[in-house]
Biopython code that builds the backbone (N, CA, C, O; Angstrom):
import numpy as np
from Bio.PDB.StructureBuilder import StructureBuilder

atoms = [
    (1, "UNK", "N", (-42.569, 57.873, -7.730)),
    (1, "UNK", "CA", (-41.873, 58.283, -6.519)),
    (1, "UNK", "C", (-40.385, 57.961, -6.627)),
    (1, "UNK", "O", (-39.547, 58.712, -6.129)),
    (2, "UNK", "N", (-40.056, 56.836, -7.281)),
    (2, "UNK", "CA", (-38.641, 56.462, -7.392)),
    (2, "UNK", "C", (-37.862, 57.493, -8.207)),
    (2, "UNK", "O", (-36.732, 57.844, -7.868)),
    (3, "UNK", "N", (-38.477, 57.966, -9.274)),
    (3, "UNK", "CA", (-37.796, 58.952, -10.117)),
    (3, "UNK", "C", (-37.569, 60.246, -9.343)),
    (3, "UNK", "O", (-36.516, 60.871, -9.469)),
    (4, "UNK", "N", (-38.550, 60.646, -8.548)),
    (4, "UNK", "CA", (-38.435, 61.864, -7.749)),
    (4, "UNK", "C", (-37.296, 61.744, -6.735)),
    (4, "UNK", "O", (-36.543, 62.696, -6.530)),
    (5, "UNK", "N", (-37.172, 60.588, -6.111)),
    (5, "UNK", "CA", (-36.085, 60.367, -5.145)),
    (5, "UNK", "C", (-34.734, 60.449, -5.844)),
    (5, "UNK", "O", (-33.798, 61.063, -5.332)),
    (6, "UNK", "N", (-34.636, 59.824, -7.026)),
    (6, "UNK", "CA", (-33.373, 59.879, -7.763)),
    (6, "UNK", "C", (-33.030, 61.309, -8.190)),
    (6, "UNK", "O", (-31.864, 61.701, -8.171)),
    (7, "UNK", "N", (-34.040, 62.081, -8.573)),
    (7, "UNK", "CA", (-33.804, 63.479, -8.952)),
    (7, "UNK", "C", (-33.286, 64.269, -7.749)),
    (7, "UNK", "O", (-32.357, 65.066, -7.883)),
    (8, "UNK", "N", (-33.881, 64.050, -6.580)),
    (8, "UNK", "CA", (-33.418, 64.749, -5.378)),
    (8, "UNK", "C", (-31.992, 64.348, -5.001)),
    (8, "UNK", "O", (-31.206, 65.187, -4.561)),
    (9, "UNK", "N", (-31.658, 63.069, -5.172)),
    (9, "UNK", "CA", (-30.293, 62.622, -4.881)),
    (9, "UNK", "C", (-29.304, 63.292, -5.822)),
    (9, "UNK", "O", (-28.240, 63.738, -5.391)),
    (10, "UNK", "N", (-29.645, 63.367, -7.098)),
    (10, "UNK", "CA", (-28.754, 64.017, -8.073)),
    (10, "UNK", "C", (-28.594, 65.498, -7.754)),
    (10, "UNK", "O", (-27.494, 66.040, -7.860)),
    (11, "UNK", "N", (-29.687, 66.156, -7.364)),
    (11, "UNK", "CA", (-29.595, 67.575, -6.997)),
    (11, "UNK", "C", (-28.714, 67.781, -5.764)),
    (11, "UNK", "O", (-27.927, 68.726, -5.712)),
    (12, "UNK", "N", (-28.847, 66.903, -4.779)),
    (12, "UNK", "CA", (-28.012, 67.015, -3.580)),
    (12, "UNK", "C", (-26.542, 66.793, -3.928)),
    (12, "UNK", "O", (-25.668, 67.490, -3.412)),
    (13, "UNK", "N", (-26.270, 65.830, -4.795)),
    (13, "UNK", "CA", (-24.882, 65.588, -5.211)),
    (13, "UNK", "C", (-24.334, 66.772, -6.006)),
    (13, "UNK", "O", (-23.159, 67.118, -5.879)),
    (14, "UNK", "N", (-25.178, 67.386, -6.819)),
    (14, "UNK", "CA", (-24.751, 68.575, -7.562)),
    (14, "UNK", "C", (-24.440, 69.729, -6.607)),
    (14, "UNK", "O", (-23.497, 70.486, -6.838)),
    (15, "UNK", "N", (-25.217, 69.868, -5.549)),
    (15, "UNK", "CA", (-24.930, 70.901, -4.547)),
    (15, "UNK", "C", (-23.616, 70.634, -3.824)),
    (15, "UNK", "O", (-22.888, 71.568, -3.487)),
    (16, "UNK", "N", (-23.315, 69.371, -3.589)),
    (16, "UNK", "CA", (-22.035, 69.027, -2.963)),
    (16, "UNK", "C", (-20.882, 69.457, -3.868)),
    (16, "UNK", "O", (-19.922, 70.076, -3.409)),
    (17, "UNK", "N", (-20.982, 69.128, -5.147)),
    (17, "UNK", "CA", (-19.925, 69.498, -6.092)),
    (17, "UNK", "C", (-19.794, 71.010, -6.187)),
    (17, "UNK", "O", (-18.683, 71.539, -6.205)),
    (18, "UNK", "N", (-20.916, 71.703, -6.248)),
    (18, "UNK", "CA", (-20.874, 73.166, -6.320)),
    (18, "UNK", "C", (-20.219, 73.764, -5.080)),
    (18, "UNK", "O", (-19.398, 74.676, -5.187)),
    (19, "UNK", "N", (-20.576, 73.257, -3.913)),
    (19, "UNK", "CA", (-20.004, 73.796, -2.676)),
    (19, "UNK", "C", (-18.528, 73.456, -2.533)),
    (19, "UNK", "O", (-17.782, 74.216, -1.915)),
    (20, "UNK", "N", (-18.095, 72.342, -3.086)),
    (20, "UNK", "CA", (-16.658, 72.021, -3.056)),
    (20, "UNK", "C", (-15.870, 73.060, -3.850)),
    (20, "UNK", "O", (-14.746, 73.402, -3.485)),
    (21, "UNK", "N", (-16.459, 73.559, -4.931)),
    (21, "UNK", "CA", (-15.757, 74.576, -5.723)),
    (21, "UNK", "C", (-15.639, 75.900, -4.976)),
    (21, "UNK", "O", (-14.776, 76.717, -5.296)),
    (22, "UNK", "N", (-16.497, 76.119, -3.986)),
    (22, "UNK", "CA", (-16.448, 77.370, -3.227)),
    (22, "UNK", "C", (-15.482, 77.319, -2.052)),
    (22, "UNK", "O", (-15.205, 78.349, -1.436)),
    (23, "UNK", "N", (-14.967, 76.141, -1.734)),
    (23, "UNK", "CA", (-14.076, 76.009, -0.577)),
    (23, "UNK", "C", (-12.725, 76.664, -0.834)),
    (23, "UNK", "O", (-12.156, 76.548, -1.919)),
    (24, "UNK", "N", (-12.234, 77.341, 0.170)),
    (24, "UNK", "CA", (-10.871, 77.869, 0.176)),
    (24, "UNK", "C", (-10.116, 77.057, 1.227)),
    (24, "UNK", "O", (-10.317, 77.247, 2.427)),
    (25, "UNK", "N", (-9.259, 76.164, 0.779)),
    (25, "UNK", "CA", (-8.615, 75.223, 1.690)),
    (25, "UNK", "C", (-7.590, 75.883, 2.616)),
    (25, "UNK", "O", (-7.162, 75.276, 3.598)),
    (26, "UNK", "N", (-7.202, 77.102, 2.313)),
    (26, "UNK", "CA", (-6.285, 77.818, 3.208)),
    (26, "UNK", "C", (-7.024, 78.384, 4.422)),
    (26, "UNK", "O", (-6.470, 78.439, 5.520)),
    (27, "UNK", "N", (-8.268, 78.803, 4.221)),
    (27, "UNK", "CA", (-9.100, 79.343, 5.309)),
    (27, "UNK", "C", (-10.441, 78.629, 5.283)),
    (27, "UNK", "O", (-11.451, 79.212, 4.888)),
    (28, "UNK", "N", (-10.455, 77.383, 5.698)),
    (28, "UNK", "CA", (-11.649, 76.550, 5.555)),
    (28, "UNK", "C", (-12.774, 76.960, 6.502)),
    (28, "UNK", "O", (-13.944, 76.729, 6.195)),
    (29, "UNK", "N", (-12.449, 77.559, 7.637)),
    (29, "UNK", "CA", (-13.465, 77.901, 8.632)),
    (29, "UNK", "C", (-13.764, 79.399, 8.674)),
    (29, "UNK", "O", (-14.180, 79.914, 9.712)),
    (30, "UNK", "N", (-13.561, 80.097, 7.575)),
    (30, "UNK", "CA", (-13.813, 81.534, 7.538)),
    (30, "UNK", "C", (-14.645, 81.889, 6.310)),
    (30, "UNK", "O", (-14.422, 81.355, 5.224)),
    (31, "UNK", "N", (-15.583, 82.774, 6.485)),
    (31, "UNK", "CA", (-16.344, 83.363, 5.382)),
    (31, "UNK", "C", (-17.145, 82.371, 4.566)),
    (31, "UNK", "O", (-17.876, 81.536, 5.099)),
    (32, "UNK", "N", (-16.987, 82.486, 3.252)),
    (32, "UNK", "CA", (-17.754, 81.655, 2.332)),
    (32, "UNK", "C", (-17.373, 80.176, 2.423)),
    (32, "UNK", "O", (-18.189, 79.310, 2.109)),
    (33, "UNK", "N", (-16.154, 79.883, 2.845)),
    (33, "UNK", "CA", (-15.752, 78.492, 2.977)),
    (33, "UNK", "C", (-16.549, 77.789, 4.070)),
    (33, "UNK", "O", (-16.888, 76.613, 3.931)),
    (34, "UNK", "N", (-16.844, 78.486, 5.133)),
    (34, "UNK", "CA", (-17.643, 77.897, 6.200)),
    (34, "UNK", "C", (-19.071, 77.630, 5.723)),
    (34, "UNK", "O", (-19.655, 76.594, 6.037)),
    (35, "UNK", "N", (-19.623, 78.572, 4.963)),
    (35, "UNK", "CA", (-20.967, 78.382, 4.412)),
    (35, "UNK", "C", (-20.971, 77.194, 3.448)),
    (35, "UNK", "O", (-21.905, 76.392, 3.454)),
    (36, "UNK", "N", (-19.943, 77.082, 2.632)),
    (36, "UNK", "CA", (-19.842, 75.955, 1.704)),
    (36, "UNK", "C", (-19.693, 74.639, 2.460)),
    (36, "UNK", "O", (-20.283, 73.633, 2.068)),
    (37, "UNK", "N", (-18.925, 74.635, 3.519)),
    (37, "UNK", "CA", (-18.743, 73.431, 4.330)),
    (37, "UNK", "C", (-20.062, 73.003, 4.974)),
    (37, "UNK", "O", (-20.369, 71.812, 5.018)),
    (38, "UNK", "N", (-20.832, 73.948, 5.466)),
    (38, "UNK", "CA", (-22.145, 73.647, 6.036)),
    (38, "UNK", "C", (-23.074, 73.109, 4.944)),
    (38, "UNK", "O", (-23.851, 72.188, 5.193)),
    (39, "UNK", "N", (-23.000, 73.665, 3.764)),
    (39, "UNK", "CA", (-23.808, 73.185, 2.639)),
    (39, "UNK", "C", (-23.453, 71.768, 2.243)),
    (39, "UNK", "O", (-24.333, 70.979, 1.900)),
    (40, "UNK", "N", (-22.167, 71.436, 2.286)),
    (40, "UNK", "CA", (-21.730, 70.073, 1.963)),
    (40, "UNK", "C", (-22.267, 69.088, 2.982)),
    (40, "UNK", "O", (-22.777, 68.029, 2.619)),
    (41, "UNK", "N", (-22.156, 69.430, 4.247)),
    (41, "UNK", "CA", (-22.648, 68.539, 5.309)),
    (41, "UNK", "C", (-24.164, 68.378, 5.208)),
    (41, "UNK", "O", (-24.677, 67.269, 5.360)),
    (42, "UNK", "N", (-24.876, 69.456, 4.955)),
    (42, "UNK", "CA", (-26.333, 69.385, 4.828)),
    (42, "UNK", "C", (-26.740, 68.528, 3.627)),
    (42, "UNK", "O", (-27.695, 67.756, 3.713)),
    (43, "UNK", "N", (-26.029, 68.659, 2.522)),
    (43, "UNK", "CA", (-26.335, 67.856, 1.344)),
    (43, "UNK", "C", (-26.036, 66.381, 1.583)),
    (43, "UNK", "O", (-26.778, 65.514, 1.122)),
    (44, "UNK", "N", (-24.960, 66.094, 2.298)),
    (44, "UNK", "CA", (-24.656, 64.700, 2.635)),
    (44, "UNK", "C", (-25.743, 64.105, 3.526)),
    (44, "UNK", "O", (-26.112, 62.941, 3.367)),
    (45, "UNK", "N", (-26.250, 64.899, 4.455)),
    (45, "UNK", "CA", (-27.359, 64.437, 5.302)),
    (45, "UNK", "C", (-28.604, 64.165, 4.461)),
    (45, "UNK", "O", (-29.307, 63.180, 4.684)),
    (46, "UNK", "N", (-28.873, 65.039, 3.499)),
    (46, "UNK", "CA", (-30.042, 64.855, 2.629)),
    (46, "UNK", "C", (-29.906, 63.577, 1.805)),
    (46, "UNK", "O", (-30.881, 62.845, 1.635)),
    (47, "UNK", "N", (-28.710, 63.304, 1.294)),
    (47, "UNK", "CA", (-28.496, 62.079, 0.522)),
    (47, "UNK", "C", (-28.715, 60.851, 1.408)),
    (47, "UNK", "O", (-29.354, 59.889, 0.981)),
    (48, "UNK", "N", (-28.198, 60.876, 2.618)),
    (48, "UNK", "CA", (-28.394, 59.750, 3.546)),
    (48, "UNK", "C", (-29.869, 59.533, 3.855)),
    (48, "UNK", "O", (-30.342, 58.397, 3.857)),
    (49, "UNK", "N", (-30.592, 60.605, 4.112)),
    (49, "UNK", "CA", (-32.015, 60.499, 4.408)),
    (49, "UNK", "C", (-32.778, 59.952, 3.212)),
    (49, "UNK", "O", (-33.688, 59.140, 3.378)),
    (50, "UNK", "N", (-32.423, 60.381, 2.021)),
    (50, "UNK", "CA", (-33.099, 59.880, 0.829)),
    (50, "UNK", "C", (-32.821, 58.396, 0.599)),
    (50, "UNK", "O", (-33.719, 57.663, 0.185)),
    (51, "UNK", "N", (-31.596, 57.941, 0.859)),
    (51, "UNK", "CA", (-31.300, 56.516, 0.725)),
    (51, "UNK", "C", (-32.057, 55.701, 1.775)),
    (51, "UNK", "O", (-32.520, 54.598, 1.483)),
    (52, "UNK", "N", (-32.187, 56.226, 2.978)),
    (52, "UNK", "CA", (-32.967, 55.539, 4.013)),
    (52, "UNK", "C", (-34.437, 55.473, 3.600)),
    (52, "UNK", "O", (-35.083, 54.439, 3.771)),
    (53, "UNK", "N", (-34.959, 56.556, 3.066)),
    (53, "UNK", "CA", (-36.346, 56.576, 2.608)),
    (53, "UNK", "C", (-36.566, 55.574, 1.482)),
    (53, "UNK", "O", (-37.580, 54.876, 1.453)),
    (54, "UNK", "N", (-35.605, 55.505, 0.549)),
    (54, "UNK", "CA", (-35.696, 54.558, -0.563)),
    (54, "UNK", "C", (-35.666, 53.121, -0.048)),
    (54, "UNK", "O", (-36.414, 52.275, -0.537)),
    (55, "UNK", "N", (-34.825, 52.843, 0.915)),
    (55, "UNK", "CA", (-34.755, 51.500, 1.492)),
    (55, "UNK", "C", (-36.043, 51.154, 2.224)),
    (55, "UNK", "O", (-36.504, 50.015, 2.155)),
    (56, "UNK", "N", (-36.625, 52.113, 2.920)),
    (56, "UNK", "CA", (-37.875, 51.843, 3.632)),
    (56, "UNK", "C", (-39.023, 51.580, 2.661)),
    (56, "UNK", "O", (-39.895, 50.756, 2.938)),
    (57, "UNK", "N", (-39.025, 52.273, 1.533)),
    (57, "UNK", "CA", (-40.050, 52.014, 0.516)),
    (57, "UNK", "C", (-39.880, 50.619, -0.079)),
    (57, "UNK", "O", (-40.868, 49.935, -0.344)),
    (58, "UNK", "N", (-38.633, 50.192, -0.292)),
    (58, "UNK", "CA", (-38.389, 48.839, -0.805)),
    (58, "UNK", "C", (-38.859, 47.785, 0.195)),
    (58, "UNK", "O", (-39.446, 46.777, -0.198)),
    (59, "UNK", "N", (-38.610, 48.006, 1.457)),
    (59, "UNK", "CA", (-39.059, 47.064, 2.493)),
    (59, "UNK", "C", (-40.578, 47.042, 2.550)),
    (59, "UNK", "O", (-41.181, 45.979, 2.696)),
    (60, "UNK", "N", (-41.195, 48.208, 2.436)),
    (60, "UNK", "CA", (-42.654, 48.284, 2.470)),
    (60, "UNK", "C", (-43.276, 47.506, 1.301)),
    (60, "UNK", "O", (-44.287, 46.824, 1.472)),
    (61, "UNK", "N", (-42.670, 47.613, 0.125)),
    (61, "UNK", "CA", (-43.176, 46.877, -1.035)),
    (61, "UNK", "C", (-43.037, 45.376, -0.857)),
    (61, "UNK", "O", (-43.928, 44.624, -1.255)),
    (62, "UNK", "N", (-41.952, 44.932, -0.276)),
    (62, "UNK", "CA", (-41.727, 43.501, -0.094)),
    (62, "UNK", "C", (-42.641, 42.911, 0.970)),
    (62, "UNK", "O", (-43.064, 41.762, 0.842)),
    (63, "UNK", "N", (-42.952, 43.660, 2.007)),
    (63, "UNK", "CA", (-43.801, 43.128, 3.076)),
    (63, "UNK", "C", (-45.286, 43.243, 2.732)),
    (63, "UNK", "O", (-46.109, 42.568, 3.350)),
    (64, "UNK", "N", (-45.634, 44.059, 1.788)),
    (64, "UNK", "CA", (-47.026, 44.241, 1.396)),
    (64, "UNK", "C", (-47.565, 43.012, 0.673)),
    (64, "UNK", "O", (-48.744, 42.685, 0.804)),
    (65, "UNK", "N", (-46.713, 42.329, -0.088)),
    (65, "UNK", "CA", (-47.172, 41.188, -0.905)),
    (65, "UNK", "C", (-47.117, 39.906, -0.165)),
    (65, "UNK", "O", (-47.468, 38.861, -0.713)),
]
sb = StructureBuilder()
sb.init_structure("model")
sb.init_model(0)
sb.init_chain("A")
sb.init_seg("    ")
for serial, (resi, resn, name, xyz) in enumerate(atoms, 1):
    if name == "N":
        sb.init_residue(resn, " ", resi, " ")
    sb.init_atom(name, np.array(xyz, "f"), 0.0, 1.0, " ", f" {name:<3s}", serial, name[0])
structure = sb.get_structure()
């Protein structure tokens, strides 16, 4: 499960980098830049959720023993 979480985190970070390349800083809230901005925010949320899930699994392992 730990490896799967790390793979998902890496994929989310790769999506962030990809979406940053699609941004047009002159028109950030128009067209493809808006879609890229939404993708960046969604990927950041996914990374946060995965870190919370990883922390909860660590707590679960420590309280089980």
